[in-house]
C-alpha positions in Angstrom: 10.8 -25.4 2.5 10.8 -23.6 -0.9 9.9 -20.0 -0.9 7.4 -18.6 -3.4 9.0 -16.5 -6.1 8.8 -12.7 -6.1 5.5 -12.8 -8.0 3.8 -15.4 -5.9 2.2 -13.1 -3.4 1.7 -10.0 -5.4 1.1 -12.1 -8.5 -1.8 -13.6 -6.5 -2.7 -10.1 -5.5 -3.7 -9.1 -9.0 -6.1 -12.1 -9.2 -7.4 -11.3 -5.7 -7.9 -7.7 -6.6 -9.8 -8.7 -9.7 -12.3 -10.6 -7.5 -13.1 -7.4 -5.6 -12.8 -4.9 -8.3 -16.3 -3.7 -7.7 -15.6 -3.3 -4.0 -12.7 -0.9 -4.2 -12.7 2.8 -5.0 -9.1 3.0 -6.0 -9.3 6.4 -7.8 -10.1 8.0 -4.4 -6.6 7.2 -3.2 -5.0 9.8 -5.3 -7.9 12.2 -5.6 -9.3 14.7 -3.2 -12.3 12.5 -2.2 -12.0 10.3 1.0 -10.7 6.8 1.0 -13.6 4.4 0.3 -13.7 0.7 1.1 -16.9 -1.3 0.6 -17.6 -4.7 2.1 -15.5 -7.5 0.6 -17.2 -10.7 -0.5 -16.3 -13.6 -2.6 -18.6 -14.9 -5.3 -21.2 -17.2 -3.9 -20.7 -20.9 -4.6 -23.3 -23.7 -4.2 -20.8 -26.4 -3.6 -20.1 -27.4 0.0 -16.3 -26.9 -0.4 -16.6 -23.6 -2.3 -13.5 -22.3 -0.6 -11.4 -24.8 -2.6 -12.5 -23.0 -5.8 -11.9 -19.6 -4.1 -8.3 -20.7 -3.3 -7.7 -21.9 -6.8 -8.9 -18.6 -8.3 -6.2 -16.8 -6.3 -3.5 -18.6 -8.3 -1.3 -19.4 -5.3 1.8 -21.5 -5.1 1.1 -25.2 -4.3 2.0 -24.9 -0.6 0.0 -21.7 -0.3 -3.0 -23.2 -1.9 -2.8 -26.2 0.5 -2.8 -23.8 3.4 -5.6 -21.8 2.0 -7.8 -24.9 1.7 -7.3 -25.9 5.3 -9.8 -23.3 6.5 -12.8 -22.0 4.7 -12.1 -18.5 6.1 -8.6 -18.2 4.6 -9.6 -17.3 1.0 -11.8 -14.4 1.9 -9.2 -13.2 4.4 -6.5 -13.3 1.7 -8.6 -11.2 -0.6 -9.3 -8.7 2.3 -5.5 -8.6 3.1 -4.5 -8.0 -0.5 -7.0 -5.2 -1.0 -6.2 -3.6 2.3 -2.5 -3.7 1.6 -2.9 -2.3 -1.9 -5.1 0.6 -0.7 -2.8 1.5 2.2 0.2 1.4 -0.1 -1.5 3.7 -2.6 -2.6 6.0 0.2 0.9 6.3 1.8 2.5 7.0 -1.6 -0.2 9.3 -3.0 2.1 12.3 -2.9 5.2 10.5 -4.3 6.5 10.0 -7.8 5.9 6.3 -7.4 2.3 6.1 -6.2 2.2 2.3 -5.7 1.3 1.5 -9.3 0.2 -2.1 -9.2 -0.8 -2.7 -12.8 0.6 -6.1 -13.8 3.5 -5.1 -16.1 4.8 -2.5 -13.7 4.5 -4.7 -10.7 6.1 -7.6 -12.4 9.2 -5.5 -13.4 9.4 -3.9 -10.0 9.4 -7.3 -8.2 12.3 -8.5 -10.2 14.5 -5.8 -8.7 15.6 -5.1 -5.2 14.4 -1.5 -4.9 13.1 0.2 -1.7 9.7 0.1 -3.3 9.9 -3.7 -3.6 10.9 -3.9 0.0 7.8 -1.9 1.0 5.6 -4.1 -1.1 6.9 -7.3 0.7 6.5 -5.6 4.1 3.0 -4.2 3.6 1.7 -7.5 2.1 2.9 -9.6 5.0 1.6 -6.9 7.5 -1.7 -6.9 5.8 -2.1 -10.7 5.9 -1.0 -10.8 9.6 -3.5 -8.1 10.5 -6.4 -9.5 8.5 -5.9 -13.0 9.9 -5.7 -11.9 13.5 -8.9 -9.9 13.1 -10.6 -12.8 11.3 -9.8 -15.1 14.2 -11.2 -12.8 16.8 -14.3 -12.1 14.6 -15.1 -15.8 14.4 -14.6 -16.1 10.7 -11.9 -18.8 10.9 -12.4 -22.5 11.9 -8.8 -23.2 13.1 -8.4 -20.2 15.4 -10.4 -18.0 17.8 -9.6 -15.2 20.2 -6.2 -14.6 21.5 -5.4 -16.7 24.5 -2.5 -15.0 26.1 -1.9 -16.6 29.5 -1.3 -13.3 31.3 -4.7 -11.9 30.3 -8.1 -12.9 31.7 -9.4 -13.8 28.3 -12.2 -16.0 29.6 -13.6 -13.1 31.5 -12.9 -10.8 28.5 -14.8 -13.2 26.3 -17.7 -13.2 28.8 -17.9 -9.4 28.7 -17.4 -9.2 25.0 -13.7 -8.5 24.9 -11.9 -10.8 22.4 -8.2 -10.3 21.7 -6.9 -10.3 18.2 -5.0 -13.6 17.7 -1.6 -12.4 16.6 0.1 -15.6 17.7 -1.8 -17.7 15.2 -1.7 -15.1 12.4 2.1 -14.4 12.6 2.8 -18.2 12.6 0.5 -18.7 9.6 2.1 -15.9 7.7 5.7 -17.0 8.2 4.8 -20.5 7.0 2.6 -19.1 4.2 5.3 -16.8 2.8 8.0 -19.5 3.3 11.7 -19.1 2.8 14.4 -20.2 0.5 17.9 -21.5 1.2 20.1 -19.0 3.0 22.4 -19.1 0.0 19.7 -17.3 -2.1 20.6 -13.8 -1.2 17.6 -12.1 -2.8 15.2 -14.5 -1.1 16.8 -13.7 2.3 16.3 -10.0 1.7 12.6 -10.5 0.7 12.0 -12.8 3.7 13.6 -10.2 6.0 11.3 -7.5 4.6 8.3 -9.9 5.1 9.3 -10.3 8.7 9.6 -6.5 9.2 5.9 -6.3 8.2 5.0 -8.9 10.9 7.2 -7.2 13.5 5.6 -3.8 12.9 2.2 -5.4 13.5 3.5 -6.9 16.8 5.0 -3.6 17.9 1.6 -1.9 17.6 -0.3 -4.3 19.8 -2.1 -2.6 22.7 -3.7 -3.9 25.8 -7.3 -2.8 26.1 -9.0 -3.1 29.5 -12.6 -2.8 30.7 -13.7 -2.2 34.3 -16.7 -3.9 35.9 -18.3 -3.1 39.3 -21.0 -1.3 41.1 -21.5 2.3 40.2 -18.6 2.3 37.8 -16.0 1.0 40.3 -13.2 -1.2 39.0 -13.6 -4.2 41.3 -13.0 -6.5 38.3 -10.9 -5.6 35.3 -10.7 -7.7 32.2 -8.1 -7.1 29.4 -7.4 -8.3 25.9 -4.8 -7.5 23.3 -5.8 -5.4 20.2 -4.0 -4.6 17.0 -3.3 -1.0 16.0 -5.4 0.3 13.1 -3.8 -0.7 9.8 -3.5 2.9 8.7 -1.0 3.3 11.7 0.9 0.2 10.4 1.1 1.8 7.0 2.5 5.0 8.4 5.2 3.1 10.3 6.2 1.1 7.3 6.3 4.3 5.2 8.8 5.7 7.7 10.9 2.6 7.5 10.8 2.9 3.7 12.2 6.4 4.0 15.1 5.2 6.1 15.6 1.9 4.3 19.1 0.4 4.5 20.8 -0.5 1.3 23.0 -3.6 1.3 25.7 -3.8 -1.3 24.9 -5.8 -4.5 25.9 -6.5 -8.0 22.9 -6.7 -10.3 22.8 -8.3 -13.7 20.9 -5.7 -15.8 19.7 -8.4 -18.2 18.1 -10.7 -15.6 17.6 -8.3 -12.7 19.1 -10.9 -10.3 21.3 -9.8 -7.4 24.8 -11.2 -7.0 27.0 -11.1 -3.9 26.2 -8.6 -1.2 28.4 -7.1 1.4 27.7 -5.9 4.9 26.6 -2.2 5.1 28.9 0.2 6.8 28.1 1.2 10.4 25.3 -1.3 10.8 25.1 -4.5 12.9 25.4 -7.7 10.9 23.5 -10.8 11.5 24.6 -13.9 13.4 28.2 -14.7 13.1 29.1 -11.3 11.5 28.7 -12.7 8.0 25.1 -11.8 7.4 24.7 -8.3 6.0 21.1 -8.0 7.0 20.4 -6.0 10.2 19.2 -7.5 13.4 16.8 -4.6 13.8 13.4 -4.5 11.9 14.6 -2.2 9.2 13.6 -2.5 5.5 16.5 -3.4 3.3 17.1 -3.1 -0.4 19.7 -4.2 -3.0 19.4 -1.6 -5.8 19.0 2.1 -6.1 15.5 3.1 -7.2 14.9 4.8 -10.6 13.5 8.3 -10.5 10.1 7.3 -11.7 9.9 10.6 -13.5 9.5 9.1 -17.0 7.5 6.2 -18.3 9.4 2.9 -18.0 8.9 -0.7 -17.3 8.7 0.2 -13.6 6.0 2.9 -13.7 4.0 5.1 -16.1 5.9 8.2 -15.1 4.4 11.4 -13.7 3.2 13.2 -16.8 -0.4 14.1 -16.3 -0.3 13.3 -12.6 -2.3 15.6 -10.3 -0.2 17.4 -7.7 -0.6 20.0 -5.0 1.1 23.3 -5.9 2.2 24.1 -2.4 3.1 20.6 -1.4 4.7 18.4 -4.1 4.3 19.7 -7.7 8.0 20.6 -7.9 9.0 17.1 -6.7 6.4 15.0 -8.5 6.8 16.8 -11.8 10.5 16.4 -11.7 11.2 20.0 -12.5 9.2 19.9 -15.8 6.6 22.3 -14.4 2.8 21.9 -14.2 -0.4 22.9 -15.9 -3.2 24.7 -14.2 -6.8 24.2 -15.0 -9.8 25.9 -13.4 -13.1 24.0 -13.0 -16.4 24.4 -11.3 -17.4 21.6 -8.9 -20.5 20.9 -6.8 -20.2 19.4 -3.4 -22.5 18.8 -0.4 -22.3 21.5 2.2 -24.0 22.9 5.3 -25.1 19.4 6.3 -27.5 18.8 9.2 -28.7 15.6 10.9 -32.5 15.3 10.7 -34.6 13.2 13.1 -34.6 10.4 12.3 -32.3 9.3 10.7 -30.7 11.0 7.7 -28.4 13.8 6.9 -29.7 16.8 4.8 -27.2 18.8 2.8 -27.3 21.8 0.5 -25.3 21.6 -2.8 -22.7 24.3 -3.0 -20.8 25.3 -6.2 -17.3 26.5 -6.1 -14.4 27.0 -8.5 -11.2 25.2 -7.9 -7.8 24.9 -9.6 -6.4 21.6 -10.7 -2.6 21.1 -11.2 -1.1 18.4 -13.4 2.4 17.6 -14.3 3.6 18.6 -17.8 4.9 15.8 -20.1 
């Protein structure tokens, strides 16, 4: 089957993010305030098949739109997956020169090249969709799937006692079909598909078995178990580590088109089946091209001029040796908070002076 182009998933991400613009607190990802995610909802529709319109608004490829329409729960789950992936990407790269800038023109240019950052975007997006779908199944928000039904676990008892395993089997199968794959002769598509699978495999590697004991006086005469996914923040950390150790496979890139040519096996790494495939068998992120510095504004990023940094942590790196400006400001924050009966938190307002560091242009 045909594989959606590089913009198919993250191109749809922009549309999906626009649907939940009011539900995301994106500035908090790079600021000092905590990460904030409000409930995600799609616009209400009166029609019985409102999910058809929701799928159309996501601007998916034909095959993806068809899969979206099969289940009323898919569209909302796609929106949740995109926003979750974008937030986690920006959180993981908040101290880096490239801070996961997803504005349309930067993202479009980035996805045309085989950078490490591109590899991370493919992996985090497939991981986000796999995670969100598995959770949606166990939460009862999908019609075509329910709880995980692993034969080695007592899921019927788990269901009776409230334990419901995340349905990773269904979600991983859905994601592989949804993201598709091009011909093996399309080298860039093979790299992208490989990185998509890395995201799915990281989700699978983080599955834990949770058990609950039942019996008189706390005894464990009966134990029921179910499988549960790791928190998505843990997935993000693992993918960030894989980004830092990403494997470059040799390529020749046409600067005019950004398309990769022939690739050769990397030195010292296991090749794929038959020894002719340069992609590793292990779930490592792979990329074709060396990344730019992201120091100066370009078609790939807005650069780091004006970016906030932490003087002791990353100002030297983020500011690319240009130095940083220091500004002093007075801020008011809640402090000395106490829980009052019942049921609210009472805080004082404390004023303090803090220094803000920003990169010079």
